C-alpha positions in Angstrom: 0.0 0.0 0.0 1.3 3.5 -0.8 2.6 5.6 2.1 1.3 9.1 2.4 4.1 11.7 2.4 3.8 15.0 4.2 6.3 17.5 5.4 5.1 18.3 8.9 3.0 15.9 11.0 -0.3 17.3 12.1 -1.9 15.9 15.2 -5.6 15.1 15.1 -7.9 17.9 16.2 -11.6 18.4 16.6 -13.1 20.7 14.0 -15.7 23.4 14.8 -17.6 21.6 17.6 -16.9 19.7 20.8 -18.2 16.1 20.6 -19.5 16.3 24.1 -21.9 19.0 23.0 -23.6 17.1 20.3 -27.0 17.7 21.9 -26.6 21.4 21.2 -26.5 20.8 17.4 -29.8 21.8 15.9 -31.5 21.0 12.6 -31.1 23.6 9.8 -33.2 26.8 10.0 -36.5 26.4 8.2 -35.6 29.2 5.8 -32.6 27.2 4.4 -34.8 24.2 4.1 -37.5 26.1 2.3 -35.0 27.4 -0.2 -33.5 24.1 -1.2 -35.5 23.7 -4.4 -34.9 27.2 -5.6 -31.2 27.0 -4.8 -30.8 23.7 -6.6 -32.2 25.2 -9.8 -29.9 28.2 -9.4 -26.9 25.9 -8.9 -27.8 23.7 -11.9 -28.0 26.9 -14.0 -24.6 28.0 -12.8 -23.3 24.5 -13.6 -24.5 24.8 -17.2 -23.0 28.2 -17.6 -19.7 27.3 -16.1 -19.4 23.8 -17.7 -16.4 24.7 -19.9 -14.6 26.3 -16.9 -14.9 23.1 -15.0 -12.3 21.5 -17.3 -9.6 23.6 -15.8 -9.7 21.0 -13.0 -6.8 18.6 -12.9 -7.1 15.6 -15.2 -7.7 12.2 -13.7 -5.3 9.2 -14.0 -8.1 6.7 -15.0 -8.4 5.1 -11.6 -11.9 3.7 -10.7 -14.4 5.9 -8.8 -17.7 4.7 -7.3 -20.4 7.4 -6.6 -23.0 6.6 -3.9 -26.4 8.5 -3.9 -28.1 10.2 -1.0 -31.0 9.1 1.1 -34.2 8.3 -0.8 -32.4 8.9 -4.2 -30.8 6.6 -6.7 -28.1 6.7 -9.3 -30.1 9.0 -11.5 -29.5 11.9 -9.1 -25.7 11.5 -9.4 -25.7 11.3 -13.2 -24.3 14.7 -13.9 -21.5 14.3 -11.4 -20.6 10.9 -12.7 -20.6 12.2 -16.3 -18.3 15.0 -15.4 -15.9 12.7 -13.6 -15.8 10.4 -16.6 -15.0 13.3 -18.9 -12.0 14.5 -16.8 -10.4 11.1 -16.8 -11.9 8.5 -14.4 -13.5 5.1 -14.8 -16.8 5.9 -13.0 -19.2 3.4 -11.5 -22.7 3.9 -10.0 -23.5 2.1 -6.7 -26.1 0.0 -8.6 -28.4 -0.8 -5.7 -31.6 1.2 -6.6 -33.0 3.6 -4.0 -30.8 4.4 -1.0 -33.1 3.7 1.9 -30.3 2.8 4.3 -30.5 -1.0 4.0 -27.0 -0.7 5.5 -28.5 -0.8 9.0 -29.3 -4.5 8.3 -25.9 -5.1 6.7 -27.1 -5.3 3.1 -25.6 -2.1 1.7 -22.3 -2.7 3.6 -21.9 -6.1 2.1 -22.9 -4.9 -1.4 -20.6 -1.9 -1.3 -17.7 -4.0 0.0 -18.3 -6.6 -2.7 -18.6 -3.8 -5.4 -15.3 -2.3 -4.2 -13.5 -5.6 -4.5 -15.0 -6.3 -8.0 -14.1 -2.9 -9.3 -10.6 -3.0 -7.9 -10.0 -6.4 -9.4 -11.4 -5.4 -12.8 -9.4 -2.1 -12.9 -6.3 -3.4 -11.2 -6.3 -0.3 -9.1 -7.7 0.9 -5.8 -11.1 2.6 -5.8 -12.1 6.1 -4.7 -15.5 6.5 -3.1 -17.6 9.7 -3.5 -20.7 9.7 -1.4 -23.5 12.3 -1.3 -25.4 12.6 2.0 -26.3 9.1 3.3 -24.1 7.7 0.5 -21.1 9.3 2.2 -22.0 7.8 5.5 -22.0 4.4 3.9 -18.7 5.2 2.1 -17.0 6.0 5.3 -18.3 2.9 7.0 -17.1 0.8 4.1 -13.6 2.4 4.6 -13.6 1.4 8.3 -14.8 -2.1 7.4 -12.0 -2.9 5.0 -9.8 -0.2 3.4 -7.4 -2.4 1.6 -8.9 -1.8 -1.9 -9.7 1.9 -1.3 -7.8 4.9 -2.4 -9.7 7.7 -0.8 -13.2 8.8 0.4 -15.0 12.1 -0.4 -18.2 12.9 1.3 -20.7 15.6 0.2 -23.0 17.0 2.9 -22.9 13.6 4.7 -24.1 13.5 8.3 -21.7 10.9 9.7 -21.3 12.3 13.2 -22.9 14.7 15.7 -26.6 14.7 16.5 -28.7 12.2 14.4 -31.8 14.2 15.1 -30.4 17.4 13.6 -31.9 16.9 10.2 -35.0 18.2 8.4 -35.7 14.6 7.2 -35.7 12.7 10.4 -39.5 11.9 10.3 -39.3 10.9 6.6 -36.2 8.8 7.3 -38.0 6.8 10.0 -41.1 6.3 7.9 -39.2 5.1 4.8 -36.6 3.0 6.4 -38.2 1.7 9.6 -35.1 2.8 11.5 -35.1 5.1 14.5 -32.7 8.0 14.5 -32.5 7.7 18.3 -31.7 3.9 18.2 -28.6 2.3 19.7 -27.3 1.4 16.3 -27.6 5.0 15.1 -26.0 6.4 18.2 -23.0 4.0 17.7 -22.7 5.1 14.1 -22.6 8.8 15.0 -20.4 8.4 18.1 -17.3 7.2 16.2 -18.1 8.8 12.8 -15.8 11.8 13.3 -12.6 9.8 13.8 -10.3 10.0 10.7 -10.2 7.1 8.3 -7.2 4.9 7.4 -7.3 6.3 3.9 -7.2 10.0 2.8 -10.6 11.7 3.1 -12.3 15.0 2.4 -15.6 16.0 3.9 -17.2 18.7 1.8 -20.0 20.6 3.8 -22.1 23.7 3.8 -23.2 25.9 6.7 -26.3 26.8 4.7 -27.2 23.2 4.1 -31.0 23.1 4.4 -31.3 19.3 5.2 -28.7 18.4 7.7 -26.7 20.3 10.3 -23.3 21.2 9.0 -21.8 20.2 12.3 -22.8 16.6 11.5 -20.7 16.6 8.3 -17.2 17.4 9.6 -14.4 15.1 10.8 -11.5 15.4 13.0 -8.5 16.2 10.8 -5.0 14.8 10.6 -2.2 14.6 8.0 -4.6 13.1 5.3 -8.0 14.2 6.5 -9.7 17.5 5.8 -13.0 19.4 5.8 -13.8 21.7 2.9 -16.5 24.3 3.4 -18.5 25.5 0.4 -21.5 27.7 -0.3 -24.0 25.1 -1.4 -27.5 23.8 -0.8 -27.9 20.1 0.3 -29.4 19.0 -3.1 -26.9 21.2 -4.8 -24.0 18.9 -3.9 -24.8 17.0 -7.1 -25.3 20.1 -9.2 -22.9 22.8 -7.9 -19.8 23.5 -10.2 -17.6 24.3 -7.2 -18.4 20.9 -5.7 -17.6 19.2 -9.0 -14.3 21.1 -9.2 -13.3 20.2 -5.6 -14.1 16.5 -6.1 -12.0 16.4 -9.3 -9.2 18.2 -7.6 -9.2 15.7 -4.7 -9.4 12.6 -7.0 -6.4 13.8 -9.0 -4.1 13.6 -6.0 -1.4 11.0 -6.7 -1.4 8.0 -4.3 1.0 8.6 -1.5 1.2 12.4 -2.1 -1.8 13.8 -0.3 -2.1 17.6 0.3 -4.9 19.8 1.5 -7.3 21.5 -0.9 -6.2 24.9 -2.3 -9.2 27.1 -2.3 -7.7 29.5 -4.9 -8.9 28.9 -8.5 -11.8 29.6 -10.8 -14.5 28.8 -8.1 -12.7 30.5 -5.1 -15.8 32.6 -4.3 -17.7 29.4 -3.4 -15.2 28.5 -0.7 -15.4 30.6 2.4 
C-alpha cells in the first residue's frame, strides 16, 4: 500500500464543535430548508454556464471511482457528477443498488458496497475512490472502516456521519421510509465514532447553509490526510454545484502517497469561504 508523504506531521484535532456538546446541534433553520428547491435550480443553472470552466480542474489518472447517492435517491441523481468525472479522466461506477433507503442498517448495503469495491478493484487493477453524497457518504466512510485495503480515498458531500442524528429536516421521513429510528442504539453508535479519521485519505465537503442536515454533523477530526472543505451550497446542490464538482475532481487527481490539502484558490474560489 502506498505511504502518504507529508512535510510536517499534524496531530488530530476536533473541527468546529466539541463532541461532548452534540445535543446542542440543531437541525437547519427552516428558511434554508424552504429554499432548497430554488437553490438547486440556481446551482444547476450555474453549472450549465460554467461547464467549460470546470475542465480547468486537474485531469484524472483513470483510476476507478464509485459514486453513492443520497437518502431516498438513486443513481439518476448522481448522473451529472458521474458524467463530469468520466469526462475528466476516471472510470466511474454507480452504486447499482436502486433507491438508497439505508438498508445498510441490516448489513445489506455494507456487504454490497464491500463486494462492489473488490469487484471494481480487481477489474481495474487499481484501488477505488468513493464519492458519497449525504447518506451515501455515511455508507462510504463505514465501508472504509470495514476494509480499506482496496480503497484509495473517500470524499463525502454533505454527509451526516457524526454529531446529533436528530439534527436533520428529514428525520421523520427517514424513519417512515426505512423503519429505522434516529435515536436507536445502532444510530448512536454510528454517530459516536463517525468523526474519527479514516485509514485512507478523506475529504468532507460541507455547507453551513445546508437546508437538510446540520453542517456540524458533516465534519471530521483532521489529521495529515483528512480535511474538511466548506463550500457555499444547498444540500441538493452537492450533485449540481460546479464548485463541488471542481473540488471533487481536484481531490481525486491527487497521486497516491502524495496527499495535500485542498487549495481554495482557483476559478471557483468565491464558493469556498
